[in-house]
N, CA, C and O atoms as CSV, one atom per row, in Angstrom:
chain,resi,resn,atom,element,x,y,z
A,1,MET,N,N,-5.240,1.792,28.339
A,1,MET,CA,C,-6.289,2.272,27.055
A,1,MET,C,C,-5.619,1.944,25.472
A,1,MET,O,O,-4.585,2.522,25.140
A,2,ASN,N,N,-6.308,0.964,24.534
A,2,ASN,CA,C,-6.256,0.332,23.896
A,2,ASN,C,C,-6.746,1.886,22.557
A,2,ASN,O,O,-7.864,1.906,22.043
A,3,THR,N,N,-5.762,2.897,22.266
A,3,THR,CA,C,-6.817,3.399,21.351
A,3,THR,C,C,-6.050,3.562,20.004
A,3,THR,O,O,-5.981,4.618,19.375
A,4,HIS,N,N,-5.583,2.587,19.709
A,4,HIS,CA,C,-5.214,2.191,18.154
A,4,HIS,C,C,-6.280,1.604,17.738
A,4,HIS,O,O,-6.799,0.639,18.299
A,5,ILE,N,N,-6.664,2.124,16.765
A,5,ILE,CA,C,-7.679,1.878,16.064
A,5,ILE,C,C,-7.454,1.377,13.936
A,5,ILE,O,O,-6.949,2.120,13.094
A,6,SER,N,N,-7.830,0.450,13.776
A,6,SER,CA,C,-7.400,0.518,12.025
A,6,SER,C,C,-7.621,1.214,11.761
A,6,SER,O,O,-8.241,2.026,12.448
A,7,THR,N,N,-7.078,1.494,9.914
A,7,THR,CA,C,-7.943,1.986,8.838
A,7,THR,C,C,-8.956,2.154,9.144
A,7,THR,O,O,-9.408,3.033,9.877
A,8,ARG,N,N,-9.692,0.945,8.378
A,8,ARG,CA,C,-10.984,0.839,8.559
A,8,ARG,C,C,-12.145,1.372,9.875
A,8,ARG,O,O,-13.239,1.855,9.584
A,9,GLU,N,N,-11.594,1.149,11.581
A,9,GLU,CA,C,-12.626,1.892,11.832
A,9,GLU,C,C,-12.510,3.002,11.719
A,9,GLU,O,O,-13.612,3.549,11.738
A,10,ALA,N,N,-11.328,3.984,11.548
A,10,ALA,CA,C,-10.948,5.141,11.497
A,10,ALA,C,C,-11.774,5.714,10.232
A,10,ALA,O,O,-12.127,6.892,10.183
A,11,GLN,N,N,-12.056,4.757,9.195
A,11,GLN,CA,C,-13.113,5.695,8.435
A,11,GLN,C,C,-14.523,5.268,8.753
A,11,GLN,O,O,-15.395,5.907,8.165
A,12,VAL,N,N,-14.778,4.646,9.284
A,12,VAL,CA,C,-16.170,4.340,9.969
A,12,VAL,C,C,-16.281,5.557,11.082
A,12,VAL,O,O,-17.157,6.404,11.254
A,13,LEU,N,N,-15.180,5.328,11.687
A,13,LEU,CA,C,-15.273,6.179,12.614
A,13,LEU,C,C,-15.930,7.712,12.231
A,13,LEU,O,O,-16.858,8.187,12.886
A,14,HIS,N,N,-15.332,8.379,11.120
A,14,HIS,CA,C,-15.627,9.512,10.457
A,14,HIS,C,C,-16.753,9.512,9.806
A,14,HIS,O,O,-17.294,10.615,9.721
A,15,LEU,N,N,-17.215,8.737,9.377
A,15,LEU,CA,C,-18.520,8.300,8.064
A,15,LEU,C,C,-19.694,8.607,9.584
A,15,LEU,O,O,-20.519,9.450,9.231
A,16,ILE,N,N,-19.950,8.154,11.096
A,16,ILE,CA,C,-20.355,8.255,12.143
A,16,ILE,C,C,-20.267,9.568,12.066
A,16,ILE,O,O,-21.375,10.045,11.818
A,17,ALA,N,N,-19.427,10.376,12.170
A,17,ALA,CA,C,-19.239,11.270,12.920
A,17,ALA,C,C,-19.968,12.721,11.835
A,17,ALA,O,O,-20.338,13.887,11.973
A,18,HIS,N,N,-19.831,11.627,10.723
A,18,HIS,CA,C,-20.794,13.146,9.737
A,18,HIS,C,C,-22.210,12.250,9.464
A,18,HIS,O,O,-22.477,11.938,8.303
A,19,GLU,N,N,-22.968,11.911,10.401
A,19,GLU,CA,C,-23.944,11.417,10.485
A,19,GLU,C,C,-24.353,10.087,9.667
A,19,GLU,O,O,-25.557,9.849,9.761
A,20,ASN,N,N,-23.712,9.280,8.981
A,20,ASN,CA,C,-23.918,8.575,7.955
A,20,ASN,C,C,-24.722,7.329,8.901
A,20,ASN,O,O,-24.205,6.969,9.958
A,21,THR,N,N,-25.693,6.872,8.541
A,21,THR,CA,C,-26.321,5.411,9.219
A,21,THR,C,C,-25.710,3.987,8.610
A,21,THR,O,O,-25.305,3.785,7.466
A,22,THR,N,N,-25.768,3.120,9.664
A,22,THR,CA,C,-25.280,1.576,9.412
A,22,THR,C,C,-25.258,1.606,8.118
A,22,THR,O,O,-24.096,1.651,7.712
A,23,PRO,N,N,-26.328,1.599,6.977
A,23,PRO,CA,C,-26.852,1.046,5.847
A,23,PRO,C,C,-25.753,1.880,4.546
A,23,PRO,O,O,-25.185,1.460,3.537
A,24,GLU,N,N,-25.862,3.439,5.323
A,24,GLU,CA,C,-25.201,4.120,4.157
A,24,GLU,C,C,-23.865,3.852,4.258
A,24,GLU,O,O,-23.228,3.729,3.212
A,25,ILE,N,N,-23.084,3.690,5.762
A,25,ILE,CA,C,-21.535,3.490,5.918
A,25,ILE,C,C,-21.437,2.143,4.818
A,25,ILE,O,O,-20.538,2.037,3.984
A,26,ALA,N,N,-22.642,1.069,5.017
A,26,ALA,CA,C,-21.945,-0.350,4.198
A,26,ALA,C,C,-21.729,0.230,2.978
A,26,ALA,O,O,-20.590,0.038,2.550
A,27,SER,N,N,-22.636,1.044,2.100
A,27,SER,CA,C,-22.816,0.958,0.995
A,27,SER,C,C,-21.215,1.910,0.217
A,27,SER,O,O,-20.489,1.709,-0.756
A,28,ILE,N,N,-21.287,2.929,1.295
A,28,ILE,CA,C,-19.874,3.817,0.740
A,28,ILE,C,C,-18.835,3.208,1.038
A,28,ILE,O,O,-17.854,3.558,0.382
A,29,LEU,N,N,-18.620,2.166,2.027
A,29,LEU,CA,C,-16.872,0.965,2.099
A,29,LEU,C,C,-17.252,-0.221,1.354
A,29,LEU,O,O,-16.411,-1.102,1.178
A,30,PHE,N,N,-18.767,-0.370,0.770
A,30,PHE,CA,C,-18.564,-1.538,0.374
A,30,PHE,C,C,-18.412,-2.831,1.477
A,30,PHE,O,O,-17.485,-3.640,1.506
A,31,LEU,N,N,-19.421,-2.788,2.237
A,31,LEU,CA,C,-19.101,-3.847,3.702
A,31,LEU,C,C,-20.513,-4.031,3.824
A,31,LEU,O,O,-21.235,-3.364,3.083
A,32,SER,N,N,-21.064,-4.889,4.702
A,32,SER,CA,C,-21.907,-5.607,5.238
A,32,SER,C,C,-22.792,-4.726,5.672
A,32,SER,O,O,-22.156,-3.675,5.596
A,33,PRO,N,N,-24.379,-4.328,6.283
A,33,PRO,CA,C,-24.022,-3.542,7.347
A,33,PRO,C,C,-23.896,-4.298,8.798
A,33,PRO,O,O,-23.641,-3.768,9.879
A,34,HIS,N,N,-24.079,-5.312,8.597
A,34,HIS,CA,C,-23.116,-6.649,10.049
A,34,HIS,C,C,-21.706,-6.161,10.310
A,34,HIS,O,O,-21.354,-6.031,11.482
A,35,THR,N,N,-20.810,-5.861,9.260
A,35,THR,CA,C,-19.724,-5.859,9.372
A,35,THR,C,C,-19.165,-4.267,10.319
A,35,THR,O,O,-18.332,-4.077,11.205
A,36,VAL,N,N,-20.032,-3.457,9.640
A,36,VAL,CA,C,-19.894,-2.016,10.180
A,36,VAL,C,C,-20.495,-1.847,11.767
A,36,VAL,O,O,-19.934,-1.283,12.706
A,37,ILE,N,N,-21.836,-2.532,11.753
A,37,ILE,CA,C,-22.173,-2.794,13.409
A,37,ILE,C,C,-21.039,-3.226,13.858
A,37,ILE,O,O,-20.635,-2.486,14.754
A,38,ASP,N,N,-20.111,-4.379,13.566
A,38,ASP,CA,C,-19.118,-4.716,14.417
A,38,ASP,C,C,-17.841,-3.540,14.428
A,38,ASP,O,O,-17.432,-3.105,15.505
A,39,HIS,N,N,-17.340,-3.139,13.290
A,39,HIS,CA,C,-16.606,-2.187,13.437
A,39,HIS,C,C,-16.851,-0.891,14.956
A,39,HIS,O,O,-16.072,-0.440,15.796
A,40,ARG,N,N,-18.876,-0.613,14.572
A,40,ARG,CA,C,-18.579,0.162,15.515
A,40,ARG,C,C,-18.630,-0.294,17.147
A,40,ARG,O,O,-18.536,0.402,18.158
A,41,LYS,N,N,-18.762,-1.326,17.030
A,41,LYS,CA,C,-19.226,-2.121,18.433
A,41,LYS,C,C,-17.033,-1.995,18.646
A,41,LYS,O,O,-16.757,-1.426,19.702
A,42,SER,N,N,-16.286,-2.250,18.165
A,42,SER,CA,C,-15.048,-2.768,18.711
A,42,SER,C,C,-14.252,-1.304,18.725
A,42,SER,O,O,-13.204,-1.163,19.356
A,43,LEU,N,N,-14.906,-0.171,17.912
A,43,LEU,CA,C,-15.078,1.383,18.433
A,43,LEU,C,C,-14.833,1.865,19.917
A,43,LEU,O,O,-13.917,2.290,20.620
A,44,LEU,N,N,-16.630,1.451,20.015
A,44,LEU,CA,C,-17.070,1.941,21.496
A,44,LEU,C,C,-16.015,0.840,22.502
A,44,LEU,O,O,-15.285,1.640,23.089
A,45,LYS,N,N,-15.743,-0.125,22.809
A,45,LYS,CA,C,-14.873,-0.942,23.179
A,45,LYS,C,C,-13.337,0.052,23.533
A,45,LYS,O,O,-13.098,0.527,24.642
A,46,LYS,N,N,-12.745,0.150,22.730
A,46,LYS,CA,C,-11.421,0.563,22.047
A,46,LYS,C,C,-11.369,2.358,22.952
A,46,LYS,O,O,-10.406,2.835,23.552
A,47,LEU,N,N,-12.494,2.871,22.780
A,47,LEU,CA,C,-12.220,4.431,22.806
A,47,LEU,C,C,-13.371,4.411,24.659
A,47,LEU,O,O,-13.549,5.444,25.305
A,48,HIS,N,N,-13.762,3.452,24.958
A,48,HIS,CA,C,-14.773,3.610,26.356
A,48,HIS,C,C,-15.808,4.091,26.295
A,48,HIS,O,O,-16.164,4.829,27.213
A,49,ALA,N,N,-16.654,3.844,25.194
A,49,ALA,CA,C,-17.471,5.207,24.960
A,49,ALA,C,C,-19.113,3.764,24.970
A,49,ALA,O,O,-19.165,2.608,24.549
A,50,ARG,N,N,-20.098,4.611,25.625
A,50,ARG,CA,C,-21.196,4.097,26.181
A,50,ARG,C,C,-22.435,3.960,25.224
A,50,ARG,O,O,-23.404,3.201,25.245
A,51,ASN,N,N,-21.980,5.163,24.218
A,51,ASN,CA,C,-22.980,5.062,22.562
A,51,ASN,C,C,-22.050,5.862,21.652
A,51,ASN,O,O,-20.926,6.324,21.846
A,52,THR,N,N,-23.068,5.886,20.344
A,52,THR,CA,C,-22.876,6.983,19.038
A,52,THR,C,C,-21.898,8.505,19.384
A,52,THR,O,O,-20.829,8.941,18.955
A,53,ALA,N,N,-22.873,8.964,20.338
A,53,ALA,CA,C,-22.571,10.382,20.696
A,53,ALA,C,C,-21.162,10.503,21.376
A,53,ALA,O,O,-20.230,11.229,21.028
A,54,GLY,N,N,-21.239,9.383,22.714
A,54,GLY,CA,C,-19.618,9.347,23.434
A,54,GLY,C,C,-18.166,8.977,22.392
A,54,GLY,O,O,-16.964,9.238,22.447
A,55,LEU,N,N,-18.940,8.342,21.600
A,55,LEU,CA,C,-17.911,7.867,20.477
A,55,LEU,C,C,-16.769,8.491,20.062
A,55,LEU,O,O,-15.584,8.168,19.974
A,56,VAL,N,N,-17.684,9.864,19.736
A,56,VAL,CA,C,-17.617,11.215,18.345
A,56,VAL,C,C,-16.318,11.929,19.656
A,56,VAL,O,O,-15.095,12.058,19.702
A,57,ARG,N,N,-17.671,12.280,20.684
A,57,ARG,CA,C,-16.812,12.892,21.592
A,57,ARG,C,C,-15.588,12.509,22.050
A,57,ARG,O,O,-14.658,13.314,22.012
A,58,ARG,N,N,-15.396,11.087,22.600
A,58,ARG,CA,C,-14.066,10.360,22.619
A,58,ARG,C,C,-12.773,10.709,21.531
A,58,ARG,O,O,-11.603,10.918,21.852
A,59,ALA,N,N,-13.207,10.707,20.497
A,59,ALA,CA,C,-12.717,10.697,19.321
A,59,ALA,C,C,-11.678,12.007,18.949
A,59,ALA,O,O,-10.583,12.065,18.391
A,60,PHE,N,N,-12.629,13.066,19.572
A,60,PHE,CA,C,-12.353,14.378,19.119
A,60,PHE,C,C,-11.023,14.424,21.051
A,60,PHE,O,O,-9.859,14.812,21.152
A,61,GLU,N,N,-11.865,13.917,22.022
A,61,GLU,CA,C,-10.783,13.935,23.475
A,61,GLU,C,C,-9.241,13.925,22.713
A,61,GLU,O,O,-8.401,14.824,22.658
A,62,LEU,N,N,-9.218,12.412,22.099
A,62,LEU,CA,C,-7.993,11.246,21.740
A,62,LEU,C,C,-7.442,11.877,20.853
A,62,LEU,O,O,-6.319,11.424,20.632
A,63,GLY,N,N,-7.828,13.102,19.955
A,63,GLY,CA,C,-7.216,13.777,18.759
A,63,GLY,C,C,-7.335,12.191,17.246
A,63,GLY,O,O,-6.570,12.105,16.285
A,64,LEU,N,N,-8.110,11.545,17.458
A,64,LEU,CA,C,-8.383,10.989,16.534
A,64,LEU,C,C,-9.396,11.516,15.567
A,64,LEU,O,O,-9.764,10.657,14.765
A,65,MET,N,N,-9.961,12.722,15.418
A,65,MET,CA,C,-10.768,13.780,14.088
A,65,MET,C,C,-10.439,15.113,15.420
A,65,MET,O,O,-10.245,15.157,16.635
A,66,SER,N,N,-10.522,15.928,14.408
A,66,SER,CA,C,-10.312,17.054,14.666
A,66,SER,C,C,-11.568,18.237,13.834
A,66,SER,O,O,-12.446,17.804,13.089
A,67,LEU,N,N,-11.450,19.284,14.062
A,67,LEU,CA,C,-12.681,20.242,13.223
A,67,LEU,C,C,-11.617,20.901,12.596
A,67,LEU,O,O,-10.493,21.147,13.031
A,68,PRO,N,N,-12.249,21.213,11.255
A,68,PRO,CA,C,-11.635,21.875,9.983
A,68,PRO,C,C,-11.284,23.337,10.845
A,68,PRO,O,O,-11.972,23.875,11.713
A,69,VAL,N,N,-10.264,23.673,10.407
A,69,VAL,CA,C,-9.641,24.916,10.796
A,69,VAL,C,C,-9.501,25.905,9.348
A,69,VAL,O,O,-9.136,25.576,8.219
A,70,MET,N,N,-10.076,27.616,10.034
A,70,MET,CA,C,-10.802,28.440,9.082
A,70,MET,C,C,-9.311,29.077,8.471
A,70,MET,O,O,-8.412,29.706,9.030
A,71,GLY,N,N,-9.462,28.682,7.289
A,71,GLY,CA,C,-8.720,29.535,6.358
A,71,GLY,C,C,-8.471,30.750,6.889
A,71,GLY,O,O,-9.047,31.237,7.862
A,72,ALA,N,N,-7.100,31.528,5.863
A,72,ALA,CA,C,-6.941,32.751,6.299
A,72,ALA,C,C,-8.263,33.625,5.164
A,72,ALA,O,O,-8.909,34.636,5.441
A,73,HIS,N,N,-8.304,32.974,4.164
A,73,HIS,CA,C,-9.375,33.595,3.609
A,73,HIS,C,C,-10.866,33.798,3.838
A,73,HIS,O,O,-11.565,34.626,3.254
A,74,THR,N,N,-11.311,32.817,4.886
A,74,THR,CA,C,-12.670,33.400,5.856
A,74,THR,C,C,-12.342,34.295,6.643
A,74,THR,O,O,-12.850,35.404,6.475
A,75,ALA,N,N,-11.317,34.071,7.831
A,75,ALA,CA,C,-11.041,35.493,8.207
A,75,ALA,C,C,-11.065,36.957,7.587
A,75,ALA,O,O,-11.448,37.992,8.133
A,76,GLN,N,N,-10.720,36.836,6.713
A,76,GLN,CA,C,-10.603,38.192,5.791
A,76,GLN,C,C,-11.773,38.472,5.639
A,76,GLN,O,O,-11.947,39.679,5.471
A,77,ALA,N,N,-12.975,37.657,5.621
A,77,ALA,CA,C,-14.110,38.296,4.969
A,77,ALA,C,C,-14.960,39.133,6.085
A,77,ALA,O,O,-15.661,40.130,5.908
A,78,SER,N,N,-14.685,38.430,7.271
A,78,SER,CA,C,-15.233,38.756,8.410
A,78,SER,C,C,-15.233,40.318,8.594
A,78,SER,O,O,-15.711,40.819,9.612
């Protein structure tokens, strides 16, 4: 499986995972919405995902994304 994604694809993936829409991603990255759609299609193919939810799930499974680790200050407050 080809899990190598480009820097731009990683940026698009990150913004997808943060619930940005295609027009929002296009605006943030100074791209056309069509280009964002092309990047999403490429990511779906490379990560063998059927939809956006699957895309984000696979990104976590493959270690392309991770959840932030709670800092020591958060643990002490509990």
